[in-house]
C-alpha positions in Angstrom: -59.0 -3.9 -59.7 -55.8 -2.3 -58.6 -57.5 0.6 -56.9 -59.8 -1.9 -54.9 -56.8 -3.9 -53.8 -55.1 -0.8 -52.7 -58.0 0.3 -50.7 -58.3 -3.1 -49.1 -54.8 -3.1 -48.3 -54.7 0.4 -46.8 -58.0 -0.6 -44.7 -56.1 -3.5 -43.5 -53.0 -1.7 -42.4 -55.2 1.1 -40.8 -56.8 -1.8 -38.7 -53.5 -3.2 -37.9 -52.0 0.1 -36.7 -55.1 1.0 -34.8 -54.8 -2.5 -33.0 -51.2 -2.0 -32.0 -51.9 1.7 -31.0 -55.0 0.9 -28.9 -54.7 1.0 -25.1 -53.8 -2.4 -23.5 -54.8 -3.4 -20.0 -52.7 -5.9 -18.0 -53.7 -8.0 -14.9 -51.3 -8.5 -12.0 -50.1 -12.1 -11.9 -50.3 -13.2 -8.1 -47.1 -15.1 -8.1 -44.9 -12.4 -9.2 -46.5 -9.3 -7.9 -45.9 -8.0 -4.3 -45.1 -4.9 -2.3 -42.1 -4.4 0.1 -41.7 -1.7 2.8 -38.5 -0.6 4.4 -37.8 1.6 7.5 -35.0 2.3 10.0 -35.4 0.5 13.2 -33.8 2.4 16.2 -30.8 3.3 14.2 -29.6 -0.4 14.3 -30.8 -1.6 10.9 -33.1 -1.0 7.9 -35.9 -3.6 8.2 -37.6 -4.9 5.1 -41.1 -6.5 5.1 -43.5 -7.3 2.3 -47.3 -7.9 1.5 -47.7 -11.2 -0.2 -51.0 -10.5 -1.9 -51.3 -7.6 -4.4 -53.8 -7.4 -7.1 -54.7 -4.9 -9.7 -54.5 -3.7 -13.4 -52.4 -1.4 -15.3 -53.4 0.2 -18.6 -50.9 1.4 -21.1 -51.4 3.3 -24.3 -47.9 3.4 -25.9 -49.0 5.6 -28.9 -50.4 8.3 -26.7 -48.0 7.9 -23.9 -50.4 7.5 -21.3 -51.5 5.0 -18.8 -53.1 4.2 -15.5 -52.9 1.9 -12.6 -55.3 0.5 -9.9 -53.5 -1.5 -7.4 -54.9 -3.2 -4.1 -52.7 -4.6 -1.3 -54.1 -7.0 1.1 -52.7 -5.4 4.3 -53.5 -8.6 6.3 -50.8 -10.4 4.1 -48.1 -8.4 5.6 -45.0 -10.7 6.1 -42.3 -9.5 8.4 -40.8 -12.9 9.0 -42.2 -13.2 12.4 -45.9 -14.3 13.3 -45.7 -12.2 16.4 -44.4 -9.1 14.5 -47.1 -9.7 11.8 -49.8 -9.4 14.5 -48.1 -6.2 15.8 -47.8 -4.4 12.4 -51.6 -5.3 11.8 -52.7 -3.8 15.1 -54.3 -0.4 15.8 -50.9 1.4 16.1 -49.9 0.6 12.6 -51.9 -0.9 9.8 -55.1 -1.5 11.8 -56.2 -4.1 9.4 -59.3 -4.9 11.3 -60.7 -1.7 10.2 -58.7 -1.1 7.1 -58.0 -4.6 5.4 -56.4 -2.9 2.2 -54.3 -0.3 0.9 -54.7 1.1 -2.6 -52.7 3.0 -5.1 -54.7 4.6 -8.1 -53.2 6.8 -10.9 -54.4 8.0 -14.2 -51.2 10.0 -14.7 -48.4 7.7 -16.1 -45.2 9.8 -17.0 -43.1 8.8 -20.0 -39.6 9.5 -21.2 -39.4 8.6 -24.8 -41.2 5.2 -25.2 -41.0 4.1 -21.6 -43.0 5.2 -18.6 -40.8 6.6 -15.9 -43.4 7.4 -13.1 -47.0 7.2 -12.0 -48.6 10.0 -10.1 -51.5 9.0 -8.0 -53.1 8.6 -4.7 -52.0 6.1 -2.0 -54.6 5.2 0.5 -53.3 3.6 3.6 -55.2 3.1 7.1 -58.1 5.3 5.6 -55.8 8.3 4.7 -55.3 9.2 1.2 -52.2 11.1 0.1 -50.7 12.1 -3.4 -47.6 10.0 -4.1 -45.3 9.5 -7.2 -44.1 6.0 -7.9 -40.8 6.3 -9.6 -40.5 3.4 -12.2 -37.0 1.8 -11.9 -37.5 -0.9 -14.5 -40.2 -1.5 -17.3 -40.5 -4.2 -19.8 -43.3 -5.3 -22.1 -42.9 -8.5 -24.4 -44.3 -12.0 -25.0 -43.8 -14.3 -22.0 -41.1 -16.8 -23.0 -43.2 -19.7 -21.4 -46.8 -18.8 -22.1 -46.7 -16.7 -25.3 -48.9 -14.3 -23.8 -48.1 -10.6 -23.8 -46.7 -9.4 -20.5 -45.6 -6.2 -18.9 -43.3 -6.0 -15.8 -42.1 -3.2 -13.8 -40.4 -2.2 -10.4 -41.3 1.1 -8.9 -40.8 2.9 -5.7 -41.8 5.8 -3.5 -41.2 7.3 -0.1 -43.8 8.2 2.4 -43.9 9.6 6.0 -45.8 7.1 8.2 -47.0 9.8 10.6 -49.0 11.3 7.8 -50.8 8.0 7.7 -51.7 7.9 11.4 -49.0 5.3 12.0 -46.6 7.4 14.0 -45.9 5.2 17.1 -42.3 5.3 18.1 -41.2 7.9 15.8 -38.6 9.3 15.6 -36.9 6.3 17.2 -38.3 4.0 14.6 -37.9 5.7 11.2 -40.8 8.0 10.0 -39.7 7.7 6.3 -40.8 4.5 4.7 -39.8 3.3 1.3 -42.3 1.4 -0.5 -41.2 -1.0 -3.4 -43.6 -2.7 -5.9 -42.7 -5.5 -8.2 -45.4 -6.3 -10.8 -45.6 -8.8 -13.6 -49.0 -8.6 -15.6 -50.6 -10.5 -18.4 -52.5 -8.6 -21.1 -56.3 -9.0 -21.0 -57.8 -10.5 -24.0 
């Protein structure tokens, strides 16, 4: 009887450990996920704008220290703070949203330091051009959401790109060629 109980207990513990160690996929929550970009404007100031609609998933395997991300940015959701300038940025010289309505970031190479991810190596596709980039993760946290009780992960990450490499070089070098892209994501665990 004791051996059956021990076997049952070990089997239960094995299932519990497997459940904890299994990869988990998180879906971006629309109200707290967005991307910003910053560039220098004629040497006068650093301008910051954002994309209001970002969707995607992140999969994390804490035990194996692996992960992936599949993020889509609605380029037409660009928000510069000016309706006129939004149209300018969406034009053919820059985002060309009529032809390329989305930008994507895809990665299957999440880099860990200890128990936390510190970077994602992947491919950014912008205006139909795909380039390898590394998103440096500057903040990362997974825990139960205090209001919903659902498992959540959140992060901030950033990278720098050269806009001329993505066929958006108009006014360079007067308008800065280097663009910093910053992503904030909060994502709920898929059941």
